[in-house]
C-alpha positions as CSV (number, residue, x, y, z in Angstrom):
1,M,-0.8,-8.7,13.8
2,Y,-2.7,-7.8,10.7
3,G,-3.5,-4.3,9.4
4,L,-5.5,-2.6,6.8
5,I,-5.4,1.0,5.6
6,G,-7.9,2.1,3.1
7,R,-9.4,5.3,1.6
8,M,-13.0,5.4,0.6
9,R,-15.1,8.1,-1.0
10,A,-18.6,8.8,0.0
11,I,-21.2,10.0,-2.4
12,P,-21.0,13.9,-2.4
13,G,-22.3,15.3,0.9
14,Q,-22.6,12.0,2.7
15,R,-19.1,11.7,4.3
16,A,-20.4,12.5,7.8
17,A,-23.2,10.0,7.6
18,L,-20.9,7.3,6.3
19,A,-18.4,8.0,9.1
20,S,-21.1,7.8,11.7
21,I,-22.2,4.4,10.5
22,L,-18.5,3.1,10.4
23,L,-18.0,4.4,14.0
24,E,-21.0,2.6,15.5
25,G,-20.4,-0.6,17.4
26,T,-16.6,-0.7,16.8
27,A,-15.9,-1.7,20.4
28,A,-17.5,-5.1,20.0
29,M,-15.2,-6.6,17.4
30,P,-13.2,-9.5,18.9
31,G,-9.6,-9.3,17.9
32,C,-9.7,-5.7,16.8
33,L,-6.9,-3.8,18.4
34,T,-7.6,-0.4,16.8
35,Y,-10.2,0.9,14.3
36,V,-9.8,4.5,13.3
37,I,-12.0,6.5,10.9
38,A,-10.5,9.8,9.7
39,E,-11.6,12.5,7.4
40,D,-9.3,13.3,4.5
41,P,-8.7,17.1,4.9
42,A,-7.9,17.4,1.2
43,D,-11.1,15.8,-0.1
44,E,-14.4,16.6,1.5
45,D,-15.9,13.3,0.4
46,A,-13.1,10.9,1.5
47,L,-12.4,8.9,4.6
48,W,-9.4,6.9,5.7
49,V,-9.9,3.7,7.6
50,T,-7.0,2.3,9.6
51,E,-7.5,-1.1,11.3
52,V,-5.2,-3.3,13.4
53,W,-6.3,-6.8,14.3
54,D,-4.6,-9.6,16.3
55,S,-4.9,-11.8,13.1
56,A,-6.3,-11.8,9.6
57,A,-8.7,-14.5,10.8
58,S,-10.2,-12.1,13.4
59,H,-10.7,-9.5,10.7
60,Q,-12.4,-12.0,8.4
61,G,-14.5,-13.3,11.3
62,S,-15.7,-9.7,12.0
63,L,-17.5,-9.6,8.7
64,A,-19.9,-12.2,10.0
65,L,-20.9,-10.2,13.1
66,P,-24.5,-8.9,13.0
67,A,-23.4,-5.3,13.8
68,V,-20.8,-5.3,11.1
69,K,-23.2,-6.8,8.5
70,D,-25.7,-4.1,9.5
71,A,-23.2,-1.3,9.1
72,I,-22.1,-2.7,5.7
73,A,-25.7,-2.8,4.5
74,R,-26.5,0.7,5.7
75,G,-23.1,2.2,4.6
76,R,-22.9,0.6,1.1
77,P,-25.4,3.1,-0.5
78,L,-23.3,6.0,0.7
79,I,-20.0,4.8,-0.8
80,A,-19.0,6.1,-4.1
81,G,-15.9,4.0,-4.3
82,F,-12.5,2.9,-2.9
83,D,-9.3,4.5,-4.0
84,S,-6.8,2.6,-2.0
85,R,-6.5,-0.5,0.1
86,T,-3.2,-1.8,1.6
87,E,-2.6,-4.7,3.9
88,T,0.1,-4.2,6.5
89,R,1.8,-6.2,9.2
90,P,1.9,-3.9,12.3
91,L,4.9,-4.2,14.5
92,G,3.6,-2.2,17.4
93,G,3.6,1.4,18.4
94,H,1.8,3.8,20.8
95,G,-1.4,2.1,21.9
96,L,-0.5,-1.3,20.5
97,A,1.2,-4.2,22.3
98,T,4.4,-5.3,20.7
99,A,3.9,-8.4,18.6
């Protein structure tokens, strides 16, 4: 499995709009085992994105999907920056099959 955990900051006042874009169409990403968008309770403009994929190749392939390309194009103007990005190797857990 392949995982990513990242924190992004929306431009002030646009976190909800950015989260909405990120949440659209997430069910139709082949190889995506989980994709979670969470508000950062300590920062009104920050979101955490936690992803688990069956492989790094599936994640990379998702970037070519029309729905993902559209979400990136619509979301990019609302993003102020990225504070953190970490790749992980998920081992399993509640909601995930064991590797």
